[in-house]
MMTF fields as JSON, N, C-alpha, C and O atoms, coordinates in Angstrom:
{
  "mmtfVersion": "1.0.0",
  "mmtfProducer": "UNKNOWN",
  "numBonds": 383,
  "numAtoms": 384,
  "numGroups": 96,
  "numChains": 1,
  "numModels": 1,
  "chainsPerModel": [1],
  "groupsPerChain": [96],
  "chainIdList": ["A"],
  "bondAtomList": [4, 2, 8, 6, 12, 10, 16, 14, 20, 18, 24, 22, 28, 26, 32, 30, 36, 34, 40, 38, 44, 42, 48, 46, 52, 50, 56, 54, 60, 58, 64, 62, 68, 66, 72, 70, 76, 74, 80, 78, 84, 82, 88, 86, 92, 90, 96, 94, 100, 98, 104, 102, 108, 106, 112, 110, 116, 114, 120, 118, 124, 122, 128, 126, 132, 130, 136, 134, 140, 138, 144, 142, 148, 146, 152, 150, 156, 154, 160, 158, 164, 162, 168, 166, 172, 170, 176, 174, 180, 178, 184, 182, 188, 186, 192, 190, 196, 194, 200, 198, 204, 202, 208, 206, 212, 210, 216, 214, 220, 218, 224, 222, 228, 226, 232, 230, 236, 234, 240, 238, 244, 242, 248, 246, 252, 250, 256, 254, 260, 258, 264, 262, 268, 266, 272, 270, 276, 274, 280, 278, 284, 282, 288, 286, 292, 290, 296, 294, 300, 298, 304, 302, 308, 306, 312, 310, 316, 314, 320, 318, 324, 322, 328, 326, 332, 330, 336, 334, 340, 338, 344, 342, 348, 346, 352, 350, 356, 354, 360, 358, 364, 362, 368, 366, 372, 370, 376, 374, 380, 378],
  "bondOrderList": [1, 1, 1, 1, 1, 1, 1, 1, 1, 1, 1, 1, 1, 1, 1, 1, 1, 1, 1, 1, 1, 1, 1, 1, 1, 1, 1, 1, 1, 1, 1, 1, 1, 1, 1, 1, 1, 1, 1, 1, 1, 1, 1, 1, 1, 1, 1, 1, 1, 1, 1, 1, 1, 1, 1, 1, 1, 1, 1, 1, 1, 1, 1, 1, 1, 1, 1, 1, 1, 1, 1, 1, 1, 1, 1, 1, 1, 1, 1, 1, 1, 1, 1, 1, 1, 1, 1, 1, 1, 1, 1, 1, 1, 1, 1],
  "groupList": [{"groupName": "MET", "atomNameList": ["N", "CA", "C", "O"], "elementList": ["N", "C", "C", "O"], "formalChargeList": [0, 0, 0, 0], "bondAtomList": [1, 0, 2, 1, 3, 2], "bondOrderList": [1, 1, 2], "singleLetterCode": "M", "chemCompType": "L-PEPTIDE LINKING"}, {"groupName": "ARG", "atomNameList": ["N", "CA", "C", "O"], "elementList": ["N", "C", "C", "O"], "formalChargeList": [0, 0, 0, 0], "bondAtomList": [1, 0, 2, 1, 3, 2], "bondOrderList": [1, 1, 2], "singleLetterCode": "R", "chemCompType": "L-PEPTIDE LINKING"}, {"groupName": "ILE", "atomNameList": ["N", "CA", "C", "O"], "elementList": ["N", "C", "C", "O"], "formalChargeList": [0, 0, 0, 0], "bondAtomList": [1, 0, 2, 1, 3, 2], "bondOrderList": [1, 1, 2], "singleLetterCode": "I", "chemCompType": "L-PEPTIDE LINKING"}, {"groupName": "GLY", "atomNameList": ["N", "CA", "C", "O"], "elementList": ["N", "C", "C", "O"], "formalChargeList": [0, 0, 0, 0], "bondAtomList": [1, 0, 2, 1, 3, 2], "bondOrderList": [1, 1, 2], "singleLetterCode": "G", "chemCompType": "PEPTIDE LINKING"}, {"groupName": "TYR", "atomNameList": ["N", "CA", "C", "O"], "elementList": ["N", "C", "C", "O"], "formalChargeList": [0, 0, 0, 0], "bondAtomList": [1, 0, 2, 1, 3, 2], "bondOrderList": [1, 1, 2], "singleLetterCode": "Y", "chemCompType": "L-PEPTIDE LINKING"}, {"groupName": "LEU", "atomNameList": ["N", "CA", "C", "O"], "elementList": ["N", "C", "C", "O"], "formalChargeList": [0, 0, 0, 0], "bondAtomList": [1, 0, 2, 1, 3, 2], "bondOrderList": [1, 1, 2], "singleLetterCode": "L", "chemCompType": "L-PEPTIDE LINKING"}, {"groupName": "LYS", "atomNameList": ["N", "CA", "C", "O"], "elementList": ["N", "C", "C", "O"], "formalChargeList": [0, 0, 0, 0], "bondAtomList": [1, 0, 2, 1, 3, 2], "bondOrderList": [1, 1, 2], "singleLetterCode": "K", "chemCompType": "L-PEPTIDE LINKING"}, {"groupName": "GLU", "atomNameList": ["N", "CA", "C", "O"], "elementList": ["N", "C", "C", "O"], "formalChargeList": [0, 0, 0, 0], "bondAtomList": [1, 0, 2, 1, 3, 2], "bondOrderList": [1, 1, 2], "singleLetterCode": "E", "chemCompType": "L-PEPTIDE LINKING"}, {"groupName": "VAL", "atomNameList": ["N", "CA", "C", "O"], "elementList": ["N", "C", "C", "O"], "formalChargeList": [0, 0, 0, 0], "bondAtomList": [1, 0, 2, 1, 3, 2], "bondOrderList": [1, 1, 2], "singleLetterCode": "V", "chemCompType": "L-PEPTIDE LINKING"}, {"groupName": "ALA", "atomNameList": ["N", "CA", "C", "O"], "elementList": ["N", "C", "C", "O"], "formalChargeList": [0, 0, 0, 0], "bondAtomList": [1, 0, 2, 1, 3, 2], "bondOrderList": [1, 1, 2], "singleLetterCode": "A", "chemCompType": "L-PEPTIDE LINKING"}, {"groupName": "THR", "atomNameList": ["N", "CA", "C", "O"], "elementList": ["N", "C", "C", "O"], "formalChargeList": [0, 0, 0, 0], "bondAtomList": [1, 0, 2, 1, 3, 2], "bondOrderList": [1, 1, 2], "singleLetterCode": "T", "chemCompType": "L-PEPTIDE LINKING"}, {"groupName": "SER", "atomNameList": ["N", "CA", "C", "O"], "elementList": ["N", "C", "C", "O"], "formalChargeList": [0, 0, 0, 0], "bondAtomList": [1, 0, 2, 1, 3, 2], "bondOrderList": [1, 1, 2], "singleLetterCode": "S", "chemCompType": "L-PEPTIDE LINKING"}, {"groupName": "GLN", "atomNameList": ["N", "CA", "C", "O"], "elementList": ["N", "C", "C", "O"], "formalChargeList": [0, 0, 0, 0], "bondAtomList": [1, 0, 2, 1, 3, 2], "bondOrderList": [1, 1, 2], "singleLetterCode": "Q", "chemCompType": "L-PEPTIDE LINKING"}, {"groupName": "ASP", "atomNameList": ["N", "CA", "C", "O"], "elementList": ["N", "C", "C", "O"], "formalChargeList": [0, 0, 0, 0], "bondAtomList": [1, 0, 2, 1, 3, 2], "bondOrderList": [1, 1, 2], "singleLetterCode": "D", "chemCompType": "L-PEPTIDE LINKING"}, {"groupName": "ASN", "atomNameList": ["N", "CA", "C", "O"], "elementList": ["N", "C", "C", "O"], "formalChargeList": [0, 0, 0, 0], "bondAtomList": [1, 0, 2, 1, 3, 2], "bondOrderList": [1, 1, 2], "singleLetterCode": "N", "chemCompType": "L-PEPTIDE LINKING"}, {"groupName": "PHE", "atomNameList": ["N", "CA", "C", "O"], "elementList": ["N", "C", "C", "O"], "formalChargeList": [0, 0, 0, 0], "bondAtomList": [1, 0, 2, 1, 3, 2], "bondOrderList": [1, 1, 2], "singleLetterCode": "F", "chemCompType": "L-PEPTIDE LINKING"}, {"groupName": "HIS", "atomNameList": ["N", "CA", "C", "O"], "elementList": ["N", "C", "C", "O"], "formalChargeList": [0, 0, 0, 0], "bondAtomList": [1, 0, 2, 1, 3, 2], "bondOrderList": [1, 1, 2], "singleLetterCode": "H", "chemCompType": "L-PEPTIDE LINKING"}, {"groupName": "CYS", "atomNameList": ["N", "CA", "C", "O"], "elementList": ["N", "C", "C", "O"], "formalChargeList": [0, 0, 0, 0], "bondAtomList": [1, 0, 2, 1, 3, 2], "bondOrderList": [1, 1, 2], "singleLetterCode": "C", "chemCompType": "L-PEPTIDE LINKING"}, {"groupName": "PRO", "atomNameList": ["N", "CA", "C", "O"], "elementList": ["N", "C", "C", "O"], "formalChargeList": [0, 0, 0, 0], "bondAtomList": [1, 0, 2, 1, 3, 2], "bondOrderList": [1, 1, 2], "singleLetterCode": "P", "chemCompType": "L-PEPTIDE LINKING"}],
  "groupTypeList": [0, 1, 2, 3, 4, 1, 4, 0, 5, 6, 7, 8, 9, 10, 10, 5, 11, 12, 13, 14, 2, 10, 15, 3, 7, 5, 11, 1, 1, 5, 14, 5, 3, 10, 6, 7, 5, 6, 13, 5, 5, 7, 11, 0, 7, 16, 7, 3, 13, 2, 7, 11, 10, 17, 0, 11, 11, 18, 18, 9, 10, 10, 11, 17, 9, 3, 17, 3, 0, 3, 16, 9, 17, 11, 3, 11, 14, 5, 3, 2, 3, 6, 10, 4, 1, 5, 10, 7, 6, 3, 1, 6, 8, 17, 17, 7],
  "groupIdList": [1, 2, 3, 4, 5, 6, 7, 8, 9, 10, 11, 12, 13, 14, 15, 16, 17, 18, 19, 20, 21, 22, 23, 24, 25, 26, 27, 28, 29, 30, 31, 32, 33, 34, 35, 36, 37, 38, 39, 40, 41, 42, 43, 44, 45, 46, 47, 48, 49, 50, 51, 52, 53, 54, 55, 56, 57, 58, 59, 60, 61, 62, 63, 64, 65, 66, 67, 68, 69, 70, 71, 72, 73, 74, 75, 76, 77, 78, 79, 80, 81, 82, 83, 84, 85, 86, 87, 88, 89, 90, 91, 92, 93, 94, 95, 96],
  "secStructList": [7, 7, 6, 6, 2, 2, 2, 2, 2, 2, 2, 2, 2, 2, 2, 2, 2, 2, 7, 7, 7, 7, 2, 2, 2, 2, 2, 2, 2, 6, 6, 7, 7, 2, 2, 2, 2, 2, 2, 2, 2, 2, 2, 2, 2, 2, 2, 6, 1, 3, 3, 3, 3, 3, 6, 6, 1, 7, 6, 6, 7, 7, 7, 7, 6, 6, 7, 6, 6, 2, 2, 2, 2, 7, 6, 6, 7, 7, 7, 6, 6, 3, 3, 3, 3, 3, 7, 2, 2, 2, 2, 2, 2, 2, 2, 7],
  "xCoordList": [-93.027, -92.08, -90.841, -90.35, -90.354, -89.176, -87.961, -87.795, -87.123, -85.902, -85.02, -84.764, -84.565, -83.675, -84.374, -83.734, -85.682, -86.412, -86.352, -86.035, -86.654, -86.648, -85.255, -85.113, -84.234, -82.856, -82.558, -82.02, -82.907, -82.634, -83.467, -82.988, -84.698, -85.516, -84.858, -84.81, -84.348, -83.65, -82.397, -82.114, -81.646, -80.419, -80.735, -80.063, -81.756, -82.16, -82.603, -82.18, -83.455, -83.953, -82.827, -82.793, -81.903, -80.772, -79.897, -79.514, -79.582, -78.714, -79.365, -78.711, -80.645, -81.335, -81.492, -81.521, -81.593, -81.767, -80.47, -80.502, -79.331, -78.036, -77.661, -77.12, -77.935, -77.499, -78.556, -79.458, -78.418, -79.168, -78.237, -77.437, -78.338, -77.367, -77.997, -79.219, -77.146, -77.609, -77.956, -77.597, -78.659, -79.004, -77.739, -77.662, -76.754, -75.498, -74.771, -74.205, -74.782, -74.124, -74.864, -74.232, -76.188, -76.971, -76.663, -76.51, -76.578, -76.231, -74.866, -74.701, -73.899, -72.55, -72.537, -71.923, -73.206, -73.209, -73.888, -73.492, -74.906, -75.625, -75.02, -75.475, -73.99, -73.294, -74.264, -74.26, -75.089, -76.048, -75.821, -75.414, -76.082, -76.066, -77.233, -78.197, -77.162, -78.223, -79.562, -80.603, -79.553, -80.814, -81.378, -82.586, -80.518, -80.972, -81.591, -82.645, -80.939, -81.462, -82.77, -83.711, -82.848, -84.09, -85.226, -86.314, -84.983, -86.001, -86.396, -87.574, -85.405, -85.666, -86.53, -87.509, -86.174, -86.944, -88.36, -89.309, -88.511, -89.847, -90.671, -91.865, -90.042, -90.722, -91.149, -92.274, -90.252, -90.561, -91.672, -92.522, -91.658, -92.721, -94.038, -95.08, -94.002, -95.208, -95.793, -97.013, -94.939, -95.385, -95.909, -96.56, -95.625, -96.09, -95.153, -95.544, -93.909, -92.955, -92.133, -91.628, -91.999, -91.373, -92.266, -93.109, -92.072, -92.785, -91.8, -90.815, -92.082, -91.208, -91.926, -93.146, -91.158, -91.671, -90.616, -89.454, -91.042, -90.074, -89.641, -90.411, -88.412, -87.882, -88.712, -88.754, -89.375, -90.137, -91.629, -92.406, -92.041, -93.447, -93.754, -92.869, -95.002, -95.386, -95.18, -95.32, -94.856, -94.566, -95.639, -95.312, -96.902, -97.965, -98.207, -98.988, -97.562, -97.774, -96.79, -95.583, -97.301, -96.406, -96.28, -95.582, -96.939, -96.893, -95.944, -95.745, -95.37, -94.463, -95.207, -94.588, -96.525, -97.292, -97.026, -97.125, -96.694, -96.447, -95.042, -94.685, -94.245, -92.883, -91.992, -92.101, -91.131, -90.202, -89.222, -88.617, -89.056, -88.149, -88.91, -88.317, -90.204, -91.038, -90.515, -90.65, -89.918, -89.387, -88.206, -87.925, -87.517, -86.333, -86.666, -85.882, -87.799, -88.075, -89.485, -90.017, -90.091, -91.463, -91.51, -90.52, -92.653, -92.827, -91.968, -91.851, -91.358, -90.549, -89.064, -88.237, -88.717, -87.31, -86.807, -87.548, -85.563, -84.952, -84.15, -83.018, -84.739, -84.123, -83.567, -83.507, -83.168, -82.488, -83.323, -82.8, -84.61, -85.431, -86.184, -86.956, -86.01, -86.787, -86.154, -84.945, -86.972, -86.51, -87.384, -88.517, -86.843, -87.56, -87.563, -86.631, -88.632, -88.696, -89.558, -90.404, -89.317, -90.045, -91.474, -91.701, -92.417, -93.803, -94.03, -93.147, -95.185, -95.532, -95.502, -95.017, -96.017, -95.986, -94.539, -94.211, -93.682, -92.275, -91.582, -90.751, -91.933, -91.356, -91.762, -90.952, -92.995, -93.455, -92.706, -92.339, -92.477, -91.731, -90.319, -89.793, -89.703, -88.325, -88.233, -87.202, -89.293, -89.259, -89.681, -89.59, -90.136, -90.567, -89.391, -89.564],
  "yCoordList": [58.078, 58.379, 57.503, 57.347, 56.949, 56.079, 56.861, 58.041, 56.182, 56.794, 57.173, 56.352, 58.387, 58.858, 59.401, 60.024, 59.174, 59.63, 61.15, 61.676, 61.847, 63.312, 63.831, 64.774, 63.216, 63.615, 63.457, 64.37, 62.298, 62.066, 62.996, 63.452, 63.281, 64.215, 65.585, 66.233, 66.028, 67.317, 67.3, 68.27, 66.205, 66.087, 66.129, 66.823, 65.388, 65.381, 66.779, 67.282, 67.41, 68.746, 69.762, 70.575, 69.723, 70.657, 70.453, 71.418, 69.213, 68.918, 69.323, 69.908, 69.02, 69.379, 70.884, 71.387, 71.609, 73.058, 73.785, 74.917, 73.147, 73.78, 73.763, 74.744, 72.685, 72.501, 71.756, 71.128, 71.843, 70.975, 69.814, 69.871, 68.751, 67.659, 66.408, 66.271, 65.506, 64.248, 63.279, 63.48, 62.23, 61.184, 60.566, 60.334, 60.301, 59.719, 60.613, 60.135, 61.92, 62.872, 62.937, 63.007, 62.915, 62.92, 61.657, 61.712, 60.541, 59.283, 59.385, 58.949, 59.954, 60.094, 61.037, 60.733, 62.171, 63.152, 62.624, 62.961, 61.8, 61.253, 59.939, 59.358, 59.481, 58.242, 57.057, 56.238, 56.991, 55.905, 55.231, 55.876, 53.945, 53.245, 53.719, 54.271, 53.514, 54.007, 53.332, 53.986, 52.044, 51.37, 51.91, 52.116, 52.139, 52.7, 54.077, 54.378, 54.912, 56.255, 56.183, 56.909, 55.327, 55.176, 54.779, 55.351, 53.796, 53.351, 54.478, 54.657, 55.231, 56.34, 57.408, 57.871, 57.799, 58.817, 58.338, 59.113, 57.072, 56.531, 56.531, 56.829, 56.2, 56.211, 57.636, 57.853, 58.599, 60.0, 60.524, 61.302, 60.092, 60.508, 59.866, 60.521, 58.598, 57.891, 58.552, 58.647, 59.004, 59.677, 61.085, 61.684, 61.615, 62.956, 64.063, 65.23, 63.716, 64.716, 65.329, 66.444, 64.606, 65.154, 64.813, 63.919, 65.531, 65.195, 65.215, 65.953, 64.4, 64.345, 64.955, 64.862, 65.566, 66.138, 65.944, 65.652, 66.11, 66.17, 67.619, 68.532, 67.825, 69.187, 70.101, 71.308, 69.563, 70.433, 70.439, 71.055, 69.746, 69.749, 70.957, 71.466, 71.423, 72.512, 72.077, 70.889, 72.984, 72.64, 71.83, 70.978, 72.061, 71.346, 69.954, 69.19, 69.613, 68.333, 67.304, 67.546, 66.141, 65.083, 63.99, 63.0, 64.159, 63.165, 63.6, 64.793, 62.638, 62.932, 62.969, 63.086, 62.872, 62.884, 64.173, 65.273, 64.012, 65.168, 65.725, 66.636, 65.197, 65.673, 65.046, 63.85, 65.817, 65.314, 64.313, 63.541, 64.316, 63.382, 62.214, 61.408, 62.108, 61.085, 59.681, 58.844, 59.405, 58.064, 57.751, 56.583, 58.777, 58.572, 58.415, 57.828, 58.92, 58.892, 58.433, 58.774, 57.678, 57.246, 56.222, 55.55, 56.119, 55.165, 55.516, 56.682, 54.486, 54.736, 54.824, 54.897, 54.818, 54.952, 56.341, 57.32, 56.424, 57.713, 58.061, 57.608, 58.862, 59.135, 60.534, 61.282, 60.862, 62.115, 63.316, 64.255, 63.312, 64.49, 64.569, 65.51, 63.651, 63.627, 64.539, 64.497, 65.351, 66.235, 66.013, 65.541, 66.358, 66.218, 67.541, 68.336, 67.763, 68.945, 68.627, 67.733, 69.376, 69.227, 69.741, 70.766, 69.031, 69.494, 70.349, 70.456, 70.941, 71.706, 70.798, 71.195, 69.59, 68.625, 68.317, 68.245, 68.137, 67.861, 69.01, 68.79, 70.251, 71.427, 71.435, 71.766, 71.078, 71.026, 69.95, 70.17, 68.81, 67.728, 68.188, 67.921, 68.881, 69.369, 70.417, 70.527, 71.171, 72.252, 71.797, 72.575, 70.567, 70.066, 69.947, 69.543],
  "zCoordList": [-173.843, -174.897, -174.703, -173.585, -175.775, -175.696, -175.205, -175.512, -174.444, -173.938, -175.114, -175.995, -175.13, -176.177, -177.409, -178.257, -177.524, -178.708, -178.834, -179.901, -177.751, -177.78, -178.125, -178.904, -177.548, -177.835, -179.329, -179.957, -179.896, -181.315, -182.193, -183.232, -181.795, -182.561, -182.591, -183.636, -181.437, -181.377, -182.239, -182.943, -182.188, -182.994, -184.488, -185.251, -184.897, -186.304, -186.718, -187.76, -185.905, -186.234, -186.32, -187.244, -185.362, -185.351, -186.575, -187.237, -186.873, -188.012, -189.322, -190.185, -189.478, -190.716, -190.874, -191.997, -189.765, -189.861, -190.199, -190.683, -189.949, -190.206, -191.673, -192.186, -192.345, -193.722, -194.516, -193.961, -195.818, -196.711, -197.001, -197.935, -196.197, -196.28, -196.86, -196.909, -197.295, -197.85, -196.732, -195.571, -197.112, -196.16, -195.566, -194.36, -196.416, -195.951, -194.975, -193.992, -195.24, -194.341, -193.004, -191.95, -193.041, -191.801, -190.99, -189.769, -191.675, -191.013, -190.336, -189.197, -191.03, -190.483, -189.285, -188.263, -189.405, -188.308, -187.054, -185.938, -187.235, -186.086, -185.603, -184.618, -186.307, -185.956, -185.941, -185.021, -186.98, -187.141, -188.484, -189.45, -188.541, -189.818, -190.663, -190.131, -191.962, -192.842, -192.549, -192.607, -192.236, -191.899, -190.589, -190.472, -189.614, -188.332, -188.54, -187.979, -189.345, -189.598, -190.362, -190.042, -191.359, -192.132, -191.2, -191.272, -190.316, -189.367, -188.411, -188.103, -187.946, -187.032, -187.701, -187.115, -188.924, -189.638, -189.922, -189.812, -190.285, -190.522, -189.234, -189.262, -188.111, -186.825, -186.455, -186.006, -186.645, -186.338, -187.234, -186.799, -188.484, -189.402, -188.995, -189.019, -188.624, -188.179, -186.922, -186.785, -186.018, -184.798, -185.072, -184.215, -186.265, -186.619, -186.181, -186.165, -185.821, -185.357, -186.489, -186.359, -187.593, -188.79, -189.969, -189.889, -191.058, -192.278, -193.43, -193.417, -194.416, -195.579, -196.767, -196.898, -197.609, -198.851, -199.922, -199.637, -201.134, -202.221, -202.34, -202.042, -202.774, -202.832, -203.722, -203.481, -204.744, -205.63, -205.335, -206.065, -204.253, -203.868, -203.0, -202.313, -203.023, -202.123, -200.674, -200.381, -199.761, -198.368, -197.67, -196.843, -197.97, -197.264, -197.833, -197.267, -198.924, -199.578, -199.072, -199.065, -198.643, -198.197, -199.24, -199.024, -200.351, -201.411, -202.507, -202.738, -203.168, -204.282, -205.607, -206.665, -205.558, -206.796, -207.562, -207.018, -208.812, -209.649, -209.551, -210.298, -208.651, -208.469, -209.532, -209.799, -210.129, -211.119, -210.547, -211.291, -209.233, -208.571, -207.952, -207.235, -208.211, -207.594, -207.784, -206.891, -208.932, -209.174, -208.255, -207.989, -207.772, -206.941, -205.471, -204.726, -205.036, -203.599, -203.278, -202.222, -204.156, -203.889, -202.762, -202.471, -202.145, -201.053, -199.865, -199.49, -199.266, -198.076, -198.401, -197.492, -199.679, -200.048, -199.7, -199.793, -199.302, -199.039, -200.27, -200.44, -201.119, -202.403, -202.511, -201.535, -203.702, -203.995, -203.601, -203.0, -203.924, -203.738, -202.437, -202.253, -201.536, -200.292, -199.254, -199.027, -198.637, -197.574, -196.339, -196.438, -195.194, -193.93, -193.198, -193.309, -192.444, -191.581, -190.369, -190.393, -189.328, -188.073, -188.244, -188.885, -187.673, -187.67, -186.419, -185.568, -186.315, -185.118, -183.888, -182.828, -184.035, -182.929, -182.547, -181.363, -183.534, -183.28, -182.559, -181.678, -182.942, -182.247, -180.785, -179.919, -180.502, -179.104, -178.327, -177.173, -178.928, -178.266, -177.959, -176.878, -178.909, -178.708, -177.591, -176.926, -177.389, -176.402, -175.012, -174.062, -174.871, -173.552, -172.605, -171.455]
}
């Protein structure tokens, strides 16, 4: 596991669980640039520790298909309707 990865995963999870915050606010709270945060979230999602959904998608759905906000957050863009949450694997990493 990369040095600091678990720490950042815990920080992201803690921050996201406290509030429904914007991407910019999360970037500010974690003291990361927006590109750094985008890369970090994509890496965490690739590792299976977090998952992204659209706010109006069912919880088990990771696709924006059918979402009214799909045009705003499709692909790897961090858009208005995209939300992140810890997966079961991510919870285990945080508790190690």
